[in-house]
Every structure is written in C-alpha cells, then in structure tokens.
C-alpha positions as a printed NumPy array, in Angstrom:
array([[ 93.123,  91.91 ,  65.554],
       [ 89.797,  91.176,  65.446],
       [ 89.784,  92.354,  61.885],
       [ 91.997,  90.102,  61.447],
       [ 89.932,  86.828,  62.787],
       [ 87.169,  87.926,  60.556],
       [ 89.007,  88.383,  57.438],
       [ 90.225,  84.735,  57.97 ],
       [ 86.605,  83.396,  58.489],
       [ 85.385,  85.11 ,  55.385],
       [ 88.064,  83.72 ,  53.775],
       [ 87.22 ,  80.241,  55.063],
       [ 83.298,  81.021,  53.541],
       [ 84.701,  81.576,  50.388],
       [ 83.851,  85.369,  50.537],
       [ 87.228,  86.247,  49.315],
       [ 86.443,  89.995,  48.267],
       [ 85.174,  90.734,  51.911],
       [ 88.079,  89.128,  53.207],
       [ 90.341,  91.07 ,  50.929],
       [ 88.367,  94.38 ,  52.261],
       [ 89.222,  93.509,  56.   ],
       [ 93.067,  92.576,  55.019],
       [ 93.556,  95.639,  53.664],
       [ 92.022,  96.975,  56.948],
       [ 94.149,  95.253,  59.233],
       [ 97.381,  95.848,  57.328],
       [ 96.871,  99.126,  57.631],
       [ 96.416,  99.32 ,  61.438],
       [ 99.604,  97.408,  61.526],
       [101.553, 100.326,  59.781],
       [ 99.902, 102.975,  61.369],
       [101.233, 101.331,  64.994],
       [104.497, 100.702,  63.498],
       [104.309,  96.7  ,  63.754],
       [106.5  ,  95.685,  61.064],
       [105.972,  92.084,  62.228],
       [102.17 ,  91.857,  61.885],
       [102.671,  94.183,  58.518],
       [104.779,  91.202,  57.172],
       [102.475,  88.579,  58.283],
       [ 99.636,  90.685,  56.802],
       [101.076,  91.033,  53.756],
       [101.749,  87.506,  53.447],
       [ 98.278,  86.495,  53.816],
       [ 97.164,  89.155,  51.743],
       [ 99.437,  87.762,  48.89 ],
       [ 97.792,  84.383,  49.848],
       [ 94.502,  85.67 ,  49.524],
       [ 95.284,  87.589,  46.005],
       [ 96.722,  84.011,  44.814],
       [ 93.743,  82.383,  45.607],
       [ 91.73 ,  84.91 ,  43.308],
       [ 94.542,  85.011,  40.449],
       [ 95.512,  88.196,  40.682],
       [ 98.788,  87.228,  40.207],
       [100.975,  90.885,  39.673],
       [ 99.342,  92.107,  42.542],
       [100.189,  88.608,  45.315],
       [103.957,  88.926,  44.111],
       [103.746,  92.376,  44.991],
       [102.377,  91.852,  48.384],
       [104.649,  88.827,  48.669],
       [107.718,  90.401,  48.088],
       [107.14 ,  93.34 ,  50.243],
       [106.048,  90.74 ,  53.102],
       [109.756,  88.659,  52.555],
       [111.283,  92.26 ,  53.027],
       [110.278,  92.907,  55.994],
       [110.743,  88.787,  56.957],
       [114.198,  88.906,  56.132],
       [114.522,  92.221,  57.935],
       [112.96 ,  90.955,  61.079],
       [114.683,  87.551,  60.864],
       [111.654,  85.579,  60.656],
       [112.534,  82.429,  58.566],
       [109.384,  80.869,  59.506],
       [107.411,  83.512,  57.495],
       [110.119,  83.437,  54.662],
       [109.564,  79.801,  54.602],
       [105.327,  80.305,  54.18 ],
       [106.253,  83.043,  51.541],
       [108.434,  81.281,  49.273],
       [105.885,  78.072,  49.205],
       [103.455,  80.611,  48.023],
       [105.396,  82.698,  45.463],
       [106.451,  78.698,  43.941],
       [103.061,  78.22 ,  43.487],
       [102.218,  81.757,  41.621],
       [105.227,  81.036,  39.375],
       [103.874,  77.886,  38.378],
       [100.231,  78.66 ,  37.626],
       [101.814,  81.665,  35.791],
       [104.407,  78.818,  33.901],
       [107.455,  79.893,  35.337],
       [109.019,  76.934,  36.179],
       [112.386,  78.001,  37.364],
       [110.954,  80.517,  39.585],
       [109.073,  77.937,  40.772],
       [111.649,  75.794,  41.407],
       [113.896,  78.631,  43.116],
       [111.156,  79.365,  45.337],
       [110.514,  75.648,  46.197],
       [114.486,  75.352,  46.435],
       [114.481,  78.116,  49.219],
       [111.375,  76.948,  50.89 ],
       [113.547,  73.489,  51.436],
       [116.702,  75.235,  52.261],
       [114.844,  77.245,  55.242],
       [112.615,  74.265,  56.498],
       [115.867,  72.62 ,  56.793],
       [117.386,  75.018,  59.132],
       [114.481,  74.69 ,  61.11 ],
       [114.57 ,  71.869,  62.175],
       [117.565,  71.291,  62.407],
       [117.746,  73.409,  64.942],
       [114.565,  71.664,  66.278],
       [116.228,  68.959,  66.557],
       [119.311,  70.399,  68.08 ],
       [116.88 ,  71.464,  71.006],
       [115.681,  67.896,  71.051],
       [119.01 ,  66.526,  71.663],
       [119.909,  68.916,  74.34 ],
       [116.347,  68.093,  76.185],
       [117.201,  64.273,  75.589],
       [120.673,  64.559,  77.149],
       [119.167,  66.104,  80.675],
       [116.794,  63.143,  80.524],
       [119.557,  60.443,  79.743],
       [121.397,  62.303,  83.245],
       [118.371,  62.23 ,  85.056],
       [117.548,  58.964,  83.929],
       [121.462,  57.607,  84.94 ],
       [121.006,  59.661,  88.186],
       [117.741,  57.502,  88.967],
       [119.133,  54.345,  88.278],
       [122.206,  55.113,  90.401],
       [119.54 ,  55.775,  93.466],
       [117.805,  52.505,  92.057],
       [120.73 ,  50.609,  92.561],
       [121.445,  51.491,  96.472],
       [117.743,  50.606,  96.88 ],
       [118.24 ,  47.278,  95.29 ],
       [121.184,  46.607,  97.976],
       [118.772,  47.274, 100.665],
       [115.462,  44.98 ,  99.577],
       [118.024,  41.947,  98.49 ],
       [117.426,  40.172, 101.502],
       [113.462,  40.628, 101.586],
       [114.089,  39.56 ,  97.731],
       [114.793,  35.849,  98.969],
       [111.468,  35.381, 100.835],
       [109.121,  36.667,  98.287],
       [110.907,  34.829,  95.196],
       [110.445,  31.092,  93.899],
       [114.048,  29.474,  93.759],
       [113.214,  27.575,  90.631],
       [111.833,  30.306,  88.534],
       [113.152,  33.365,  89.827],
       [109.63 ,  35.044,  90.069],
       [107.382,  36.351,  92.877],
       [106.215,  33.263,  95.135],
       [102.544,  33.686,  96.817],
       [104.469,  35.84 ,  99.736],
       [105.533,  38.318,  97.044],
       [102.577,  38.134,  94.98 ],
       [ 99.945,  39.062,  97.93 ],
       [102.564,  41.642,  98.812],
       [102.639,  43.589,  95.467],
       [ 98.718,  43.418,  95.616],
       [ 99.003,  44.959,  98.99 ],
       [101.059,  47.467,  97.568],
       [ 98.798,  48.038,  94.374],
       [ 95.46 ,  48.421,  96.55 ],
       [ 96.751,  50.685,  99.039],
       [ 98.522,  52.799,  96.68 ],
       [102.605,  52.752,  96.325],
       [104.733,  55.855,  95.241],
       [106.912,  53.096,  93.759],
       [104.431,  51.537,  91.635],
       [102.583,  54.721,  90.827],
       [ 99.46 ,  53.131,  91.528],
       [ 98.008,  55.02 ,  93.711],
       [ 94.926,  52.786,  94.109],
       [ 94.182,  52.781,  90.615],
       [ 91.962,  49.82 ,  88.779],
       [ 94.143,  47.058,  87.568],
       [ 93.867,  43.022,  86.509],
       [ 94.874,  39.962,  88.51 ],
       [ 94.924,  36.709,  85.84 ],
       [ 95.601,  33.789,  87.03 ],
       [ 97.108,  31.349,  84.837],
       [ 97.246,  27.349,  84.72 ],
       [ 99.02 ,  25.513,  82.837],
       [ 96.612,  22.744,  80.448],
       [ 98.514,  19.431,  79.862],
       [101.676,  19.841,  82.586],
       [100.834,  16.983,  84.61 ],
       [101.293,  14.752,  81.487],
       [104.602,  16.474,  80.949],
       [105.72 ,  15.309,  84.638],
       [104.425,  12.121,  84.532],
       [105.794,  11.143,  80.691],
       [109.13 ,  12.778,  81.262],
       [109.754,  13.309,  84.755],
       [110.244,  15.892,  87.633],
       [113.42 ,  17.188,  85.794],
       [111.44 ,  17.98 ,  82.503],
       [108.881,  19.985,  84.067],
       [110.875,  22.173,  85.825],
       [112.544,  23.216,  82.589],
       [109.754,  23.824,  81.257],
       [108.109,  25.671,  84.143],
       [111.548,  28.303,  83.759],
       [110.823,  28.05 ,  79.703],
       [107.095,  29.101,  79.935],
       [107.94 ,  32.114,  82.437],
       [110.29 ,  33.596,  80.221],
       [108.129,  33.377,  77.275],
       [105.118,  34.865,  79.563],
       [107.247,  37.818,  80.603],
       [108.287,  38.707,  77.528],
       [104.578,  40.192,  76.622],
       [103.899,  41.883,  79.938],
       [104.19 ,  45.655,  80.126],
       [106.473,  47.412,  82.867],
       [105.765,  47.569,  85.887],
       [103.207,  44.055,  85.517],
       [104.482,  41.56 ,  87.808],
       [104.394,  38.001,  86.846],
       [104.548,  35.178,  89.757],
       [104.403,  31.618,  90.72 ],
       [102.74 ,  30.754,  93.719],
       [102.798,  26.745,  93.257],
       [103.174,  24.036,  91.042],
       [101.811,  24.893,  87.516],
       [100.174,  28.572,  88.411],
       [101.166,  31.231,  87.468],
       [ 99.758,  35.045,  88.647],
       [100.16 ,  38.585,  86.825],
       [ 99.596,  41.659,  88.76 ],
       [ 98.861,  43.652,  85.676],
       [ 98.404,  47.532,  86.2  ],
       [ 98.719,  47.766,  82.553],
       [ 95.437,  46.257,  82.356],
       [ 92.889,  48.718,  84.231],
       [ 89.783,  47.687,  82.356],
       [ 88.04 ,  44.222,  81.082],
       [ 89.014,  45.16 ,  77.869],
       [ 92.624,  45.374,  78.455],
       [ 92.563,  43.08 ,  80.353],
       [ 91.076,  40.603,  77.659],
       [ 94.039,  41.876,  75.256],
       [ 96.229,  40.317,  77.782],
       [ 95.39 ,  37.359,  78.385],
       [ 95.301,  36.773,  74.827],
       [ 99.409,  37.677,  74.208],
       [ 99.906,  35.458,  77.443],
       [ 97.761,  32.299,  75.833],
       [ 99.764,  33.18 ,  72.062],
       [102.937,  33.295,  73.711],
       [102.352,  29.651,  74.283],
       [101.345,  28.456,  70.905],
       [104.385,  27.791,  69.993],
       [106.254,  24.085,  70.912],
       [109.077,  23.9  ,  73.968],
       [111.8  ,  21.52 ,  72.965],
       [112.177,  19.893,  76.281],
       [115.02 ,  17.596,  76.371],
       [115.045,  16.391,  73.063],
       [111.296,  16.392,  72.798],
       [108.291,  19.009,  71.422],
       [106.296,  19.86 ,  74.1  ],
       [102.863,  21.702,  73.656],
       [100.934,  23.566,  75.775],
       [ 97.527,  25.945,  76.635],
       [ 96.401,  28.443,  79.156],
       [ 93.349,  28.635,  80.899],
       [ 93.305,  32.069,  82.317],
       [ 91.183,  33.802,  85.473],
       [ 90.449,  37.284,  85.39 ],
       [ 89.694,  39.203,  88.391],
       [ 89.532,  43.373,  88.259],
       [ 89.949,  45.968,  90.761],
       [ 88.138,  46.723,  92.609],
       [ 85.133,  45.261,  91.357],
       [ 86.477,  41.72 ,  91.908],
       [ 87.886,  42.352,  95.39 ],
       [ 89.443,  44.95 ,  97.05 ],
       [ 91.901,  42.83 ,  99.324],
       [ 94.78 ,  40.764,  98.112],
       [ 92.731,  37.349,  99.246],
       [ 89.934,  38.016,  97.873],
       [ 91.2  ,  38.824,  94.285],
       [ 93.02 ,  35.999,  94.387],
       [ 90.207,  33.68 ,  95.432],
       [ 88.203,  35.24 ,  92.555],
       [ 90.943,  34.737,  89.596],
       [ 91.194,  31.545,  90.646],
       [ 87.263,  30.666,  90.63 ],
       [ 87.327,  32.211,  87.125],
       [ 90.454,  30.065,  86.104],
       [ 88.435,  27.416,  86.849],
       [ 85.334,  28.153,  84.654],
       [ 87.709,  28.561,  81.985],
       [ 88.229,  24.789,  82.739],
       [ 85.002,  23.272,  82.523],
       [ 83.918,  25.324,  79.495],
       [ 86.896,  23.234,  77.626],
       [ 90.234,  24.46 ,  78.573],
       [ 92.932,  26.771,  76.587],
       [ 90.346,  29.814,  77.195],
       [ 89.961,  32.763,  79.797],
       [ 87.057,  33.908,  82.054],
       [ 85.974,  37.079,  84.159],
       [ 85.402,  36.343,  87.481],
       [ 83.588,  39.938,  87.496],
       [ 79.593,  40.547,  86.506],
       [ 81.11 ,  42.225,  82.914],
       [ 81.619,  38.476,  82.183],
       [ 77.935,  38.003,  81.085],
       [ 78.299,  41.367,  78.99 ],
       [ 81.803,  40.674,  77.252],
       [ 79.848,  37.179,  76.194],
       [ 76.766,  39.285,  74.995],
       [ 79.071,  41.497,  73.317],
       [ 80.91 ,  38.683,  71.31 ],
       [ 77.988,  36.811,  70.188],
       [ 76.551,  40.241,  68.818],
       [ 79.678,  40.068,  66.796],
       [ 79.196,  36.891,  65.94 ],
       [ 75.005,  37.43 ,  64.916],
       [ 76.947,  40.321,  63.054],
       [ 79.576,  38.105,  61.178],
       [ 76.9  ,  34.997,  60.119],
       [ 74.685,  37.958,  58.712],
       [ 78.181,  39.894,  57.038],
       [ 78.137,  37.324,  54.272],
       [ 74.567,  36.972,  52.914],
       [ 74.89 ,  40.629,  53.268],
       [ 77.968,  41.271,  51.21 ],
       [ 79.166,  43.638,  53.723],
       [ 82.853,  42.507,  52.857],
       [ 84.986,  43.708,  50.862],
       [ 88.557,  43.304,  49.32 ],
       [ 91.032,  46.222,  49.539],
       [ 94.345,  45.7  ,  47.543],
       [ 97.54 ,  46.822,  48.11 ],
       [100.598,  46.833,  45.585],
       [103.646,  44.793,  45.936],
       [106.346,  46.42 ,  43.97 ],
       [110.031,  45.204,  42.471],
       [112.242,  47.428,  44.154],
       [114.463,  47.241,  41.967],
       [112.887,  48.485,  38.742],
       [109.815,  49.99 ,  40.62 ],
       [107.451,  48.034,  38.441],
       [103.979,  46.456,  40.099],
       [104.501,  42.439,  40.715],
       [101.363,  41.751,  42.859],
       [ 98.756,  42.636,  45.034],
       [ 97.908,  41.254,  48.639],
       [ 93.673,  41.163,  49.035],
       [ 93.053,  42.596,  52.034],
       [ 89.603,  42.221,  54.298],
       [ 87.555,  45.084,  55.375],
       [ 84.279,  45.014,  56.829],
       [ 81.646,  47.337,  55.962],
       [ 78.648,  46.518,  58.66 ],
       [ 74.708,  47.6  ,  57.298],
       [ 77.05 ,  49.768,  54.413],
       [ 78.268,  51.727,  57.789],
       [ 81.704,  52.407,  58.997],
       [ 84.472,  50.454,  58.775],
       [ 85.35 ,  48.375,  61.724],
       [ 89.089,  47.343,  62.076],
       [ 90.246,  43.777,  61.282],
       [ 91.596,  43.244,  64.828],
       [ 88.25 ,  44.198,  66.228],
       [ 86.31 ,  41.093,  64.327],
       [ 88.986,  38.726,  63.316],
       [ 89.305,  37.04 ,  67.095],
       [ 85.394,  37.325,  66.854],
       [ 85.596,  35.4  ,  63.998],
       [ 88.108,  32.668,  64.743],
       [ 86.465,  32.156,  67.951],
       [ 83.03 ,  31.779,  66.286],
       [ 84.47 ,  29.056,  63.746],
       [ 83.159,  32.23 ,  61.31 ],
       [ 86.682,  32.879,  60.177],
       [ 86.572,  29.634,  57.74 ],
       [ 83.469,  30.721,  55.857],
       [ 84.718,  34.333,  55.877],
       [ 88.388,  32.985,  54.413],
       [ 86.547,  30.922,  51.926],
       [ 84.894,  34.293,  50.535],
       [ 88.134,  36.087,  50.67 ],
       [ 89.625,  33.112,  48.423],
       [ 87.134,  32.998,  46.308],
       [ 86.656,  36.802,  45.702],
       [ 90.337,  37.121,  45.097],
       [ 90.741,  34.735,  42.724],
       [ 87.971,  36.222,  40.568],
       [ 89.743,  39.618,  40.569],
       [ 93.236,  38.41 ,  39.865],
       [ 91.712,  36.043,  37.081],
       [ 89.69 ,  39.369,  35.909],
       [ 93.031,  40.897,  35.845],
       [ 94.597,  38.19 ,  33.708],
       [ 91.309,  37.948,  31.484],
       [ 92.086,  42.01 ,  30.905],
       [ 95.628,  41.7  ,  29.225],
       [ 97.649,  41.3  ,  32.182],
       [ 99.261,  37.757,  32.683],
       [101.812,  38.766,  34.871],
       [ 98.711,  39.466,  37.881],
       [ 99.185,  37.732,  41.016],
       [ 97.606,  37.966,  44.317],
       [ 98.46 ,  37.443,  47.793],
       [ 95.876,  36.044,  50.66 ],
       [ 96.02 ,  35.2  ,  54.083],
       [ 94.757,  32.164,  55.449],
       [ 93.888,  31.71 ,  59.068],
       [ 94.995,  28.399,  61.368],
       [ 91.391,  27.265,  61.631],
       [ 91.238,  27.311,  57.76 ],
       [ 94.327,  25.662,  57.075],
       [ 93.663,  22.955,  60.179],
       [ 90.414,  21.344,  57.603],
       [ 91.268,  18.419,  55.429],
       [ 88.883,  20.142,  52.634],
       [ 91.318,  23.413,  52.238],
       [ 93.129,  22.302,  49.61 ],
       [ 90.067,  21.025,  47.759],
       [ 88.508,  24.611,  48.319],
       [ 91.508,  26.31 ,  47.028],
       [ 91.405,  24.007,  44.107],
       [ 88.036,  24.747,  43.604],
       [ 88.556,  28.889,  43.336],
       [ 91.24 ,  27.849,  41.042],
       [ 89.008,  25.789,  38.485],
       [ 85.715,  28.198,  39.1  ],
       [ 87.398,  31.241,  37.756],
       [ 89.908,  29.224,  35.674],
       [ 92.753,  31.163,  36.944],
       [ 96.017,  28.888,  37.108],
       [ 97.29 ,  28.323,  40.956],
       [100.582,  30.016,  39.982],
       [ 98.658,  33.445,  40.341],
       [ 97.896,  32.635,  43.888],
       [100.308,  33.244,  46.905],
       [ 98.968,  32.004,  50.534],
       [ 99.965,  33.71 ,  53.294],
       [100.215,  31.363,  56.446],
       [101.469,  32.114,  59.793],
       [103.586,  30.047,  62.287],
       [100.688,  29.753,  64.753],
       [ 98.861,  27.96 ,  61.983],
       [101.409,  25.454,  61.394],
       [102.351,  24.039,  64.808],
       [ 99.778,  21.845,  65.525],
       [100.052,  18.851,  63.407],
       [103.932,  18.561,  61.79 ],
       [102.839,  15.743,  59.457],
       [ 99.274,  17.358,  58.614],
       [101.087,  20.415,  57.881],
       [103.865,  18.532,  55.272],
       [101.202,  16.705,  53.807],
       [ 98.497,  19.968,  53.103],
       [101.762,  21.702,  52.091],
       [102.465,  18.909,  49.584],
       [ 99.097,  19.15 ,  48.134],
       [ 99.319,  23.181,  47.941],
       [102.42 ,  22.84 ,  46.166],
       [101.089,  20.063,  43.722],
       [ 98.251,  23.022,  42.571],
       [101.099,  25.068,  41.868],
       [100.189,  27.364,  44.606],
       [103.121,  29.702,  45.878],
       [103.537,  29.28 ,  49.957],
       [104.273,  32.315,  52.193],
       [105.731,  32.576,  55.609],
       [104.092,  35.639,  57.15 ],
       [105.392,  37.753,  59.378],
       [108.424,  36.103,  59.664],
       [110.962,  37.779,  62.452],
       [107.433,  38.328,  64.978],
       [108.117,  36.965,  68.354],
       [110.265,  33.684,  68.387],
       [110.338,  32.603,  64.816],
       [111.741,  28.906,  64.286],
       [114.383,  28.518,  61.953],
       [113.8  ,  25.098,  61.013],
       [110.229,  25.119,  59.393],
       [112.449,  26.91 ,  57.024],
       [114.324,  23.738,  56.007],
       [111.292,  21.389,  56.635],
       [108.998,  22.798,  54.905],
       [108.574,  23.962,  51.023],
       [107.588,  27.609,  51.125],
       [108.448,  29.852,  48.154],
       [107.73 ,  33.128,  49.828],
       [109.673,  34.807,  53.379],
       [107.453,  37.905,  54.395],
       [109.795,  39.917,  56.932],
       [107.178,  41.485,  59.82 ],
       [106.364,  44.983,  59.397],
       [108.078,  45.554,  62.97 ],
       [111.53 ,  44.78 ,  61.874],
       [111.027,  46.883,  58.526],
       [109.97 ,  49.974,  61.211],
       [113.518,  49.509,  63.255],
       [115.74 ,  49.951,  59.801],
       [116.751,  53.244,  60.362],
       [116.879,  52.687,  64.359],
       [119.074,  50.133,  65.231],
       [122.408,  48.618,  63.694],
       [121.385,  45.503,  65.217],
       [117.775,  45.362,  63.38 ],
       [119.629,  45.259,  59.841],
       [122.057,  42.537,  60.714],
       [119.256,  40.585,  61.54 ],
       [117.604,  41.781,  58.454],
       [120.874,  41.067,  56.457],
       [121.078,  37.554,  58.109],
       [117.617,  36.561,  57.375],
       [117.686,  38.159,  53.627],
       [120.818,  35.873,  53.365],
       [119.532,  32.728,  54.737],
       [116.467,  33.206,  51.994],
       [118.656,  33.323,  49.164],
       [120.58 ,  30.337,  50.804],
       [117.009,  28.458,  50.742],
       [115.798,  29.882,  47.07 ],
       [113.274,  31.691,  49.009],
       [111.848,  34.841,  47.36 ],
       [112.005,  37.877,  50.656],
       [109.233,  40.428,  50.828],
       [109.217,  43.295,  53.079],
       [105.663,  44.623,  54.404],
       [104.916,  48.204,  55.95 ],
       [107.488,  50.247,  54.188],
       [106.481,  54.069,  54.773],
       [109.821,  56.202,  54.362],
       [112.193,  56.271,  51.761],
       [114.848,  55.264,  53.928],
       [113.529,  52.062,  54.712],
       [112.454,  51.58 ,  51.088],
       [116.594,  51.963,  50.387],
       [117.624,  49.63 ,  53.142],
       [115.03 ,  46.664,  51.455],
       [116.389,  47.081,  48.463],
       [120.147,  47.247,  49.154],
       [119.148,  44.116,  51.3  ],
       [117.836,  42.694,  47.604],
       [114.147,  41.929,  48.574],
       [112.274,  40.266,  45.778],
       [108.746,  42.41 ,  46.992],
       [107.731,  45.051,  48.957],
       [104.533,  47.131,  49.798],
       [103.539,  49.6  ,  52.385],
       [101.899,  52.889,  52.085],
       [104.523,  55.045,  50.711],
       [103.646,  52.487,  47.176],
       [100.337,  51.994,  47.429],
       [ 97.527,  52.026,  50.009],
       [ 95.037,  49.355,  49.933],
       [ 92.644,  50.256,  47.761],
       [ 88.676,  48.918,  47.675],
       [ 88.639,  48.925,  43.649],
       [ 91.299,  49.529,  41.263],
       [ 90.005,  49.574,  37.945],
       [ 91.735,  48.059,  34.778],
       [ 93.174,  51.431,  34.287],
       [ 94.686,  52.235,  37.28 ],
       [ 96.27 ,  48.797,  37.843],
       [ 98.884,  47.861,  35.491],
       [101.25 ,  45.061,  36.265],
       [104.703,  45.187,  35.424],
       [103.982,  49.008,  35.144],
       [105.768,  51.995,  36.85 ],
       [104.416,  52.991,  40.646],
       [104.107,  56.344,  41.769],
       [106.492,  57.487,  39.523],
       [109.624,  58.258,  41.861],
       [111.346,  55.693,  40.65 ],
       [111.198,  56.691,  37.333],
       [111.895,  60.546,  38.267],
       [115.017,  59.67 ,  40.005],
       [116.332,  57.072,  37.266],
       [116.099,  60.069,  34.501],
       [117.704,  62.974,  36.899],
       [120.206,  61.053,  39.292],
       [121.629,  64.27 ,  40.501],
       [118.6  ,  65.805,  41.593],
       [117.019,  62.479,  44.247],
       [118.326,  64.359,  47.067],
       [116.223,  67.884,  46.33 ],
       [113.686,  65.972,  45.122],
       [113.08 ,  63.301,  48.064],
       [113.313,  66.482,  50.301],
       [110.612,  68.15 ,  48.368],
       [108.173,  65.282,  48.145],
       [108.959,  64.403,  52.098],
       [108.693,  67.617,  53.625],
       [105.544,  69.513,  51.426],
       [103.154,  67.648,  54.383],
       [ 99.751,  69.469,  52.72 ],
       [ 99.806,  67.566,  49.578],
       [ 98.924,  63.757,  49.202],
       [101.895,  61.705,  47.732],
       [100.694,  61.417,  44.571],
       [ 99.976,  65.022,  43.763],
       [103.296,  65.881,  45.283],
       [105.094,  63.17 ,  42.817],
       [103.617,  64.903,  39.989],
       [104.323,  68.505,  40.699],
       [107.936,  67.383,  41.398],
       [108.057,  65.544,  38.038],
       [106.719,  68.529,  36.281],
       [108.853,  71.297,  37.651],
       [111.94 ,  68.745,  36.501],
       [110.047,  67.922,  33.35 ],
       [109.949,  71.572,  32.154],
       [113.389,  72.647,  33.853],
       [115.857,  69.833,  32.187],
       [113.135,  68.712,  29.565],
       [112.279,  65.134,  30.18 ],
       [109.896,  63.382,  28.938],
       [107.012,  62.433,  30.945],
       [106.656,  59.279,  32.999],
       [103.706,  59.135,  34.809]])
C-alpha cells in the first residue's frame, strides 16, 4: 500500500490532482485483489479529496459506494467518517436538511461506539476493583503481622513514625524495598522545625503544646502523596521521607505545600495560634547514602533556614547555590519586565448562567519575557512574592485593569466590571487602599466597577488590620470577593466577620460536581450559606455543559471557564459587549428547547472544530431547517 501513503503525502502538500491519480491507482489495486475493506476505505478517502476539489457529484458518488461497502462489511467507524463528509458536502451545496440528517447519523454511530468503549472500560475497572480488594485482604493479614513492630516505631502522641521508624523507613528506601516500590531511586528527606512553638508551650502550657502538635501532624499529612512518610523525631521536629520528590524542584514544591498547610491559625484551648515552619532538604544520593547522614544533613539545612530568618526552606546539597542563582535571575528579569512592558493582561468573561449575558471580566496576568513565549504564572508569581516584586507588579495590574474597564465604559458599556486578584503582600500594605483609590481616580472610574479577589491566606495574619482594610475599601465602593473558597480548610467564621460581597468557589469543587454526590451537597450548602449572607456566588473553571447546568441549578450568580470564553489579551470593543449574549449556546437552546440534547451532542462530540465554529455551524443548520432568527 505504498501508493496510499504517497497519495496522502501529496494531499498534505496540496498537490490534489496527483493525490487523486494515486488514490485511483490504490482503488484499482484493492478492487483487483478483492479487498473490499480497503476498497471502502479508499473510496471514502477519494470522496473526501473530491470534496476538497469541490467536485460534489463525484464526491457523493464515491461516498455512497463507500457507505454501501461499510454497511455490508460492518464497519461503523468508517460509516461515521463517511456521514461526516457527506454532511459537509450537503452543507456546501445548501442542502441543510440532508446535512443535518447525516450529522445525526454520524452522532448516533459515535454514541454507539462510545457506549461500547464505555462497556469495555467498565469490565476492565471491575477486574481492577476485584484485584484491589484481593490486595487489600492480603494487606490486612500482613498488617496483623506488623502490629507489634508498629508499637516500637511510632510516636505515641501523634501516631507518626518516631526516630527509629523514620530511620528504618529510610534504610528501606536507600536499599530498595518491593513494598515501597522505590528500588533505591532518588528521593528527598525534609526536616521541619516549627517556628514559635516554644512560646506556645511557655504561655499556654504543655497540654496545649501537645494538642498543637497533633493538629500540625494532621495538616502536614493532608498534603503528602501516597508513599511519603511523615515522622515526628522529637519535640517540635518533623521529617518527611518524600518518595514523590526525586529532585530539587519537586522537593521545593513539596516544601511550599508543607509551609502553606500551616498558614492558617490553629484553634487551641479557645486561642488562635499562628505558626510558620523552617525546612531543610537533603536529597538522596547527593546529600548522603545512609539514613544517619541524610538526617544530619537535612538537620543542618534546616538550621540554615532558621538563620536566614525562619519561615523558609534550604537545601543542604550544592544545588542550593544554583537554585538561588536561578531565583535571582528570575527576580532580575521581573524587575526589568515592567519597564520593558513585558506583562500583559488577558481577560476572561464572567457570564450570568440564567441569561447567558456577559456581566464582567476577570483580569489575568501573563508574562512574555523579551517578547518571547509565555511564562506560566505559577512559574514566576512565587519568585515575585519571594522578592517583594509582587507589590509593584500588582499595582501595574490594578492600574491596567482600571484603564481597560474605564475604556469599555466610555465606549458605551456602562455594565462593564472587572475582577482583579490581590496578593497577600499587596493587601498587607498600609497604602493599599490609597493605591486602589488613585487607580480609580486616575482613569475616572467608578470604584463599583472594580472587584478585588482575596484569598484566605492574605487575610489571616492580623484580623484587626484586615477589618480596617475592608472598611476602607467598602467606603470607596469597591466590591470584595473571597477567592478559592472551598480549597483546603476554608474558615466559615471569616464570612461572618468580614463584609465580603462575593464568594468565589474553588475550581476543584466545580470539577468534581459530576463525579460525586458529596461535592454537590457541599456546593449546595455553600450557595445556601452565601444566599443567607447576601453574597454573590461565582463558579469558575466551567469546562463542560454538565458543570454549567449544575452551577446554574445551584443559583450561582456568575460563571466563568473555558466553556464560556478563554482569556484573551485584547478584547476589542466589537468583541466584548457587556449585557450581550455569549457564544450563542443559550440563545440557540432557548429558541429550540426540543433540539437541545441533539445540539449538545453535536457540539461536544465533533472534536475537530473550535467551540466557536461548532456553535456557528450548529446554529446555521438549525436556522435553515427550523427557520429561526439569527442570534450569534
């Protein structure tokens, strides 16, 4: 079948006449050899090629013959592709009813295929579940044998591995253990020391200190991956044997997660207690090849973190200097980025789920160093926060967003509103309210058009200062949103103490809506609480019609996500129309309620086109068949 590959190569190069000649050669060979399956496939490819050449009658003739062979030979996938091509041909010929007929046939074949694939996957999952239960049963019996050893290797207060247990676990990881699945692979040992724990013992007593240690252990365990081991080796010192962190970068990521887990205050004996943590990192085998050396080096690195000002992490390995130079380089680049105008704001629309109307935008920061490729925010925002550059960068974001929304309003869009993320360092500055006021005044913008999104991490350090900041912002008329609510251990009491206007649900909650009833019940409780407190609820991360329908049924005020609009760098005045319909799905479904399921199937199964072009095509066909007015 060398001619077939050659024909497709010519087709990709745009040499369609030569491709047609070779397809005819391959078709003749298939017919002469009696290979009817190959003949059906070649007729389908020839029909597609003739479609590109706009030789409609010949294309339809080849496709009809190909479809006959596909039906006779029982080739549903080929029939599916043929129907898709026939639909396109009839659409180009203006035969809308025939085009819709073939689209429906294609969707029906695809649905059957997907159902069969799902059935097969269910069988595989059932087999895997059975194997998992068998493994669990075996693990139970092994656990009985390990019960006595557990007593000698665990801390009686927290239930974590003690020093002997940590050393034994490290020995297994170094030597390689089938139970761990490590086989001597690289890993990280993190040594944690709580900053300020002594003051808790001194002021609240040792019973409070013991309670706090148990709470810390619970928080740290929640961020660890399966296979990682948390241990308490004495006093306020913990270790993490991190099989999931085989290199410096992943170890640093884990260190950040562990530090973030302790950001929120702990409630101990009716008192709020704030803690930070200093972390030392030792990598195997660079930082040692035996448990004692690894522990000693991680301990030394932890003390380096303490000496650097606490609430930090440090490597023992030589890579520490390389990592520092890399962070310095990013910091230097960020310092120059503002002057070089390397930052851009992309705007993602926020939509009223009941009407489908655009009611606002969220401003999202993007960085293009030296005019090059995009650097992801999670790659430079931490460096900006560590260096303190997040404050001037955040000021630029606030100013640019106010300028844009002011432009929209001057262009005749009075409903325009923009949401801006605020970092904890920005919010903690005493001049932050003045910065917001100046940005609004500079662009003659009503402060009610501005919505500031704060995370819980940014408002926990000083409750009294936070309350004053909120009062001053509310006096300006700025709206305040609590971002990522539902991520981690959200504190409901803050909703009662602080005058938020908006509750923005965490995207992970939205993602799990269709996966568990528990997630739906949590969302129902959150939205009910928000309504009781007169808070507007925003759901972000909407990527599927099912998620959109779910948050719509829950009564969310605004939704955003890639389903409704991707963040764009420059929404022109023609493109963004606040109070206007979005991609057209809602208008189409309102006008043709009976056809909604068919339209959703067509839009979400036809994966080769963009969402926008698919919406346009579906709407055009329904308009022609049902004589509907234009809505897009």
